[in-house]
KEGUGU-917687 format. One record per residue (C-alpha): residue number from 0; x, z, y. Coordinates in nm, 3 decimals. Layout:
N
+-----+---------+---------+---------+
| seq |      c1 |      c3 |      c2 |
+-----+---------+---------+---------+
| NUM |       X |       Z |       Y |
...
+-----+---------+---------+---------+
This chain:
174
+-----+---------+---------+---------+
| seq |      c1 |      c3 |      c2 |
+-----+---------+---------+---------+
|   0 |   0.005 |   0.035 |   0.011 |
|   1 |   0.170 |  -0.112 |   0.328 |
|   2 |   0.070 |   0.124 |   0.584 |
|   3 |  -0.046 |  -0.044 |   0.982 |
|   4 |   0.084 |   0.267 |   1.122 |
|   5 |   0.421 |   0.210 |   1.373 |
|   6 |   0.632 |   0.485 |   1.301 |
|   7 |   0.681 |   0.700 |   1.578 |
|   8 |   1.004 |   0.665 |   1.785 |
|   9 |   1.295 |   0.939 |   1.670 |
|  10 |   1.579 |   1.047 |   1.799 |
|  11 |   1.719 |   1.143 |   1.477 |
|  12 |   1.620 |   0.821 |   1.309 |
|  13 |   1.367 |   0.997 |   1.046 |
|  14 |   1.027 |   0.865 |   0.987 |
|  15 |   0.774 |   0.922 |   0.727 |
|  16 |   0.710 |   0.536 |   0.696 |
|  17 |   1.078 |   0.487 |   0.612 |
|  18 |   1.096 |   0.729 |   0.275 |
|  19 |   1.095 |   0.496 |   0.012 |
|  20 |   0.762 |   0.459 |  -0.180 |
|  21 |   0.978 |   0.576 |  -0.488 |
|  22 |   0.992 |   0.877 |  -0.318 |
|  23 |   0.664 |   0.956 |  -0.230 |
|  24 |   0.502 |   0.886 |  -0.559 |
|  25 |   0.741 |   1.139 |  -0.698 |
|  26 |   0.659 |   1.411 |  -0.474 |
|  27 |   0.312 |   1.340 |  -0.543 |
|  28 |   0.356 |   1.364 |  -0.895 |
|  29 |   0.549 |   1.694 |  -0.880 |
|  30 |   0.248 |   1.863 |  -0.612 |
|  31 |  -0.030 |   1.703 |  -0.870 |
|  32 |   0.135 |   1.843 |  -1.195 |
|  33 |   0.189 |   2.192 |  -1.057 |
|  34 |  -0.218 |   2.149 |  -0.903 |
|  35 |  -0.263 |   2.157 |  -1.294 |
|  36 |  -0.061 |   2.430 |  -1.381 |
|  37 |  -0.218 |   2.665 |  -1.087 |
|  38 |  -0.587 |   2.484 |  -1.263 |
|  39 |  -0.522 |   2.610 |  -1.615 |
|  40 |  -0.320 |   2.937 |  -1.521 |
|  41 |  -0.698 |   3.019 |  -1.329 |
|  42 |  -0.889 |   2.868 |  -1.663 |
|  43 |  -0.660 |   3.119 |  -1.862 |
|  44 |  -0.780 |   3.429 |  -1.646 |
|  45 |  -1.124 |   3.332 |  -1.668 |
|  46 |  -1.179 |   3.302 |  -2.021 |
|  47 |  -0.954 |   3.577 |  -2.048 |
|  48 |  -1.113 |   3.819 |  -1.838 |
|  49 |  -1.482 |   3.667 |  -1.934 |
|  50 |  -1.577 |   3.581 |  -1.592 |
|  51 |  -1.841 |   3.296 |  -1.564 |
|  52 |  -1.706 |   2.982 |  -1.457 |
|  53 |  -1.891 |   2.940 |  -1.160 |
|  54 |  -1.813 |   3.337 |  -1.061 |
|  55 |  -1.443 |   3.233 |  -1.133 |
|  56 |  -1.408 |   2.944 |  -0.930 |
|  57 |  -1.561 |   3.103 |  -0.673 |
|  58 |  -1.314 |   3.416 |  -0.731 |
|  59 |  -0.997 |   3.169 |  -0.805 |
|  60 |  -1.012 |   2.837 |  -0.700 |
|  61 |  -0.847 |   2.964 |  -0.346 |
|  62 |  -0.557 |   3.189 |  -0.491 |
|  63 |  -0.206 |   3.023 |  -0.524 |
|  64 |   0.041 |   3.053 |  -0.766 |
|  65 |   0.144 |   3.397 |  -0.722 |
|  66 |  -0.137 |   3.561 |  -0.752 |
|  67 |  -0.260 |   3.408 |  -1.045 |
|  68 |   0.085 |   3.458 |  -1.222 |
|  69 |  -0.031 |   3.830 |  -1.149 |
|  70 |  -0.384 |   3.789 |  -1.306 |
|  71 |  -0.202 |   3.638 |  -1.625 |
|  72 |   0.013 |   3.947 |  -1.658 |
|  73 |  -0.267 |   4.214 |  -1.600 |
|  74 |  -0.502 |   3.996 |  -1.898 |
|  75 |  -0.177 |   4.025 |  -2.114 |
|  76 |  -0.053 |   4.359 |  -2.048 |
|  77 |  -0.354 |   4.517 |  -2.218 |
|  78 |  -0.559 |   4.521 |  -2.584 |
|  79 |  -0.830 |   4.472 |  -2.381 |
|  80 |  -0.823 |   4.166 |  -2.264 |
|  81 |  -0.674 |   4.014 |  -2.614 |
|  82 |  -0.652 |   4.195 |  -2.863 |
|  83 |  -0.334 |   3.901 |  -3.005 |
|  84 |   0.008 |   4.040 |  -2.966 |
|  85 |   0.113 |   3.680 |  -3.018 |
|  86 |  -0.078 |   3.525 |  -2.781 |
|  87 |  -0.068 |   3.843 |  -2.477 |
|  88 |   0.393 |   3.758 |  -2.540 |
|  89 |   0.261 |   3.374 |  -2.470 |
|  90 |   0.071 |   3.449 |  -2.180 |
|  91 |   0.336 |   3.719 |  -2.027 |
|  92 |   0.608 |   3.436 |  -2.079 |
|  93 |   0.422 |   3.170 |  -1.902 |
|  94 |   0.364 |   3.394 |  -1.645 |
|  95 |   0.711 |   3.480 |  -1.597 |
|  96 |   0.835 |   3.083 |  -1.621 |
|  97 |   0.605 |   2.978 |  -1.406 |
|  98 |   0.669 |   3.248 |  -1.129 |
|  99 |   1.030 |   3.200 |  -1.154 |
| 100 |   1.018 |   2.813 |  -1.097 |
| 101 |   0.728 |   2.841 |  -0.821 |
| 102 |   0.948 |   2.782 |  -0.559 |
| 103 |   1.128 |   2.422 |  -0.623 |
| 104 |   0.758 |   2.342 |  -0.569 |
| 105 |   0.731 |   2.490 |  -0.288 |
| 106 |   0.998 |   2.344 |  -0.149 |
| 107 |   0.867 |   1.990 |  -0.199 |
| 108 |   0.505 |   2.078 |  -0.107 |
| 109 |   0.628 |   2.261 |   0.218 |
| 110 |   0.989 |   2.151 |   0.265 |
| 111 |   1.218 |   2.022 |   0.598 |
| 112 |   1.304 |   1.658 |   0.546 |
| 113 |   1.537 |   1.430 |   0.715 |
| 114 |   1.821 |   1.193 |   0.655 |
| 115 |   2.229 |   1.180 |   0.593 |
| 116 |   2.443 |   0.976 |   0.461 |
| 117 |   2.451 |   0.959 |   0.066 |
| 118 |   2.745 |   0.899 |  -0.219 |
| 119 |   2.694 |   0.563 |  -0.133 |
| 120 |   2.734 |   0.592 |   0.265 |
| 121 |   2.385 |   0.498 |   0.259 |
| 122 |   2.116 |   0.748 |   0.472 |
| 123 |   1.917 |   0.920 |   0.183 |
| 124 |   1.650 |   1.162 |   0.226 |
| 125 |   1.730 |   1.492 |   0.232 |
| 126 |   1.544 |   1.821 |   0.215 |
| 127 |   1.686 |   2.132 |   0.416 |
| 128 |   1.767 |   2.462 |   0.279 |
| 129 |   1.760 |   2.701 |   0.530 |
| 130 |   1.745 |   3.004 |   0.313 |
| 131 |   2.158 |   2.833 |   0.133 |
| 132 |   2.242 |   2.757 |   0.468 |
| 133 |   2.242 |   3.150 |   0.534 |
| 134 |   2.412 |   3.247 |   0.306 |
| 135 |   2.685 |   2.964 |   0.350 |
| 136 |   2.607 |   2.719 |   0.085 |
| 137 |   2.519 |   2.346 |   0.144 |
| 138 |   2.174 |   2.355 |   0.377 |
| 139 |   2.041 |   2.017 |   0.196 |
| 140 |   1.987 |   1.861 |  -0.090 |
| 141 |   1.948 |   1.461 |  -0.137 |
| 142 |   1.639 |   1.423 |  -0.293 |
| 143 |   1.619 |   1.126 |  -0.591 |
| 144 |   1.345 |   0.988 |  -0.816 |
| 145 |   1.595 |   1.132 |  -1.083 |
| 146 |   1.525 |   1.492 |  -0.926 |
| 147 |   1.152 |   1.470 |  -0.864 |
| 148 |   1.087 |   1.335 |  -1.192 |
| 149 |   1.276 |   1.596 |  -1.360 |
| 150 |   1.102 |   1.865 |  -1.151 |
| 151 |   0.774 |   1.700 |  -1.213 |
| 152 |   0.857 |   1.709 |  -1.581 |
| 153 |   0.916 |   2.090 |  -1.596 |
| 154 |   0.559 |   2.116 |  -1.432 |
| 155 |   0.429 |   1.892 |  -1.681 |
| 156 |   0.564 |   2.096 |  -1.940 |
| 157 |   0.411 |   2.467 |  -1.788 |
| 158 |   0.046 |   2.267 |  -1.777 |
| 159 |   0.083 |   2.154 |  -2.129 |
| 160 |   0.195 |   2.514 |  -2.276 |
| 161 |  -0.115 |   2.673 |  -2.036 |
| 162 |  -0.336 |   2.445 |  -2.153 |
| 163 |  -0.259 |   2.471 |  -2.528 |
| 164 |  -0.308 |   2.849 |  -2.417 |
| 165 |  -0.648 |   2.839 |  -2.284 |
| 166 |  -0.779 |   2.665 |  -2.619 |
| 167 |  -0.640 |   2.923 |  -2.812 |
| 168 |  -0.815 |   3.180 |  -2.581 |
| 169 |  -1.111 |   2.976 |  -2.581 |
| 170 |  -1.122 |   2.964 |  -2.990 |
| 171 |  -1.070 |   3.375 |  -2.958 |
| 172 |  -1.345 |   3.395 |  -2.752 |
| 173 |  -1.603 |   3.207 |  -2.983 |
+-----+---------+---------+---------+
C-alpha cells in the first residue's frame, strides 16, 4: 500500500514514511503476536477463576501483561482454583516467562526510533535505548527484519503455550 501522505520536513532526516515496509510489517507482526498472548492470558484467568465470559471480558479486556501475569500467579498459587499440580506449575512458568519478556514487546510498541549508520554505511532504523544509555551501554539497537522475526516467533511460542494451557484448563472444567 502506498501512502499519499507527504513526509513531514524533518531536520534529522527521519520520517516514518521512509521506514522499509519489512520493518513496519515486522513490528506489526510482533505486536499482533503479543496481543494474542495477552488475550489468551485473560482466557486462562477467566476460565481458571470460573468467571462468566461477559464478566471476564469486562474485567480483563483492558488489562496489560503485568496484571494478567499477576492474576495467573494467583490462580496457579492455590489448589482452590486448580487442583492439578502440573497444570499449576505450567501456568506459573508461562506467567514468569511472559513477565520476563514483556519489555521487549513494549520496546517496539512504545519505542523511540531514529536513523543511524548501519554496518554497510547506509542509514538504518534504530530503536533508542535510554535506560541502557544511562548505564553507559550502547544507546541504540539496529532494527532488522531478522530481529523482529525472532521476537515475533518468541511471542508466538508464548501464545501457543497459553492456548494449550487454556485447552487443558477448559477440559478440567467440563
